[in-house]
C-alpha positions, 0 to 999 in steps of 0.5 A: 500500500502506498503512503498517502500524500497531501498537496500543501502550499509552500512559500519561496524566499521571494514570497511566491506560493507553490504547491508541493506533494508531501508525505505526512509522517506520524499520527499527528494531525497537521494544519496545512497552512503555507510553510516556508520552503526553506525548511526543505532547502536547508536540508538540501544544502546540507546534503549537497555540502556533505556530498561535495566534500566526498566528491572532492576526495574521490576526484583526488584519489580515483581521478575520474574525468567526470563525476555526476550525482543524483539524489532522490528526495521526498518532501514530508511533513513531520510535526508540522515542519517540512522535511526532505527525506532521501527516498528509498525503494526499488523504483527510486534512486536514493543516491546515484554516483557515476564516474567516467574516465576517458582514454588518452 
């Protein structure tokens, strides 16, 4: 059975309201007033920072010509706050790192 999702309004830094699909977590009833999207982007920034440091180390040690990263995130509502979750499941990529080396 799939987890039910809700469409909720979020406010971007410039005041624009957009609607996103979020998964409620837990048993609490949550009022879906407009939430600041920065609750999610703060998490995205932290994840990107962690990955950047790791990728720099990989670049030094393995010396690939190209590295690309895909991170699957799901937006959820927990205790009235938006949160970003790294997704799980066979149909979604939770973290995919690709490296390429070219022959000279």
